[in-house]
C-alpha positions as CSV (number, residue, x, y, z in Angstrom):
1,M,-67.0,-25.9,-16.9
2,A,-63.2,-25.0,-17.2
3,S,-62.1,-23.7,-20.6
4,A,-59.6,-25.8,-22.5
5,H,-56.2,-24.5,-23.5
6,P,-56.3,-23.9,-27.4
7,S,-53.4,-26.3,-27.9
8,S,-55.4,-29.2,-26.5
9,L,-58.3,-28.6,-28.9
10,H,-59.0,-30.4,-32.1
11,P,-57.5,-28.4,-35.0
12,Q,-60.9,-27.5,-36.4
13,H,-62.0,-26.1,-33.0
14,R,-58.7,-24.4,-32.4
15,A,-59.2,-22.3,-35.5
16,H,-62.6,-21.2,-34.1
17,F,-61.0,-20.3,-30.7
18,D,-58.3,-18.3,-32.3
19,R,-60.8,-16.2,-34.3
20,R,-63.1,-15.5,-31.4
21,G,-61.0,-15.4,-28.3
22,S,-57.6,-14.2,-29.5
23,G,-57.6,-11.3,-26.9
24,Q,-57.5,-8.6,-29.5
25,R,-59.4,-5.6,-28.2
26,G,-58.8,-2.9,-30.8
27,G,-61.6,-0.6,-31.7
28,G,-60.6,-0.4,-35.3
29,V,-60.9,2.9,-37.3
30,L,-64.2,3.9,-35.8
31,G,-62.9,3.4,-32.3
32,G,-59.8,5.5,-33.1
33,L,-62.0,8.3,-34.6
34,F,-64.3,8.2,-31.6
35,G,-61.3,8.4,-29.2
36,L,-60.0,11.5,-31.1
37,A,-63.4,13.0,-31.1
38,V,-63.6,12.8,-27.4
39,L,-59.9,13.5,-26.5
40,I,-59.4,16.7,-28.5
41,P,-62.3,18.7,-26.9
42,C,-61.2,17.4,-23.5
43,I,-57.7,18.8,-24.0
44,L,-59.1,22.0,-25.3
45,A,-61.4,22.4,-22.3
46,H,-58.4,21.7,-20.0
47,I,-56.3,24.4,-21.8
48,K,-59.2,26.8,-21.4
49,R,-59.2,26.1,-17.7
50,W,-55.4,26.6,-17.4
51,H,-55.9,30.0,-19.0
52,D,-58.6,30.7,-16.4
53,R,-55.9,30.1,-13.8
54,D,-53.6,32.5,-15.7
55,K,-51.3,29.8,-16.8
56,S,-50.2,28.6,-20.2
57,G,-51.8,25.6,-21.8
58,W,-48.4,24.0,-21.9
59,W,-49.1,23.1,-18.2
60,M,-51.0,20.1,-19.7
61,L,-47.6,18.5,-20.0
62,I,-47.5,18.2,-16.2
63,L,-49.6,15.0,-16.7
64,F,-46.4,13.3,-17.9
65,V,-44.9,13.5,-14.5
66,P,-46.0,10.2,-12.8
67,I,-48.3,10.5,-9.7
68,V,-47.3,14.0,-8.7
69,G,-48.3,15.5,-12.1
70,T,-51.8,14.0,-11.9
71,I,-52.3,15.3,-8.3
72,W,-51.0,18.7,-9.3
73,F,-53.3,18.7,-12.4
74,L,-56.4,17.8,-10.2
75,I,-55.7,20.4,-7.5
76,E,-55.0,23.3,-10.0
77,L,-57.9,22.6,-12.3
78,G,-60.4,21.0,-9.9
79,F,-60.1,22.8,-6.6
80,L,-58.5,26.2,-7.1
81,P,-60.6,29.1,-8.4
82,G,-59.7,31.1,-11.5
83,T,-58.1,34.4,-11.3
84,P,-60.5,37.2,-10.5
85,G,-61.2,39.6,-13.4
86,P,-59.4,39.7,-16.6
87,N,-55.9,38.1,-17.0
88,R,-53.4,37.9,-19.8
89,F,-55.7,35.5,-21.6
90,G,-58.7,37.8,-21.6
91,Q,-61.9,38.0,-19.7
92,P,-63.2,35.2,-17.5
93,P,-65.8,33.0,-19.2
94,T,-68.4,33.8,-16.5
95,D,-68.4,37.6,-17.3
């Protein structure tokens, strides 16, 4: 069964359609708080990994460079090992 366009519906049914299928996908306040609760620890973990590579946490901003930044980020943090021994940010977390 094909869905009818809202403008072709009876006004009473159109109001119901507008309430339920308006296309709003916001998570509200709880969704926003959950997003922050997940995003902030992820950013902090990535900064800790940049420090493990003996680079500043400001390298997180490389993600704002389209395509190349994401590739660089994945290679630096995902495939390359950390610096052996202590660096300017302290001891490696595995020691």
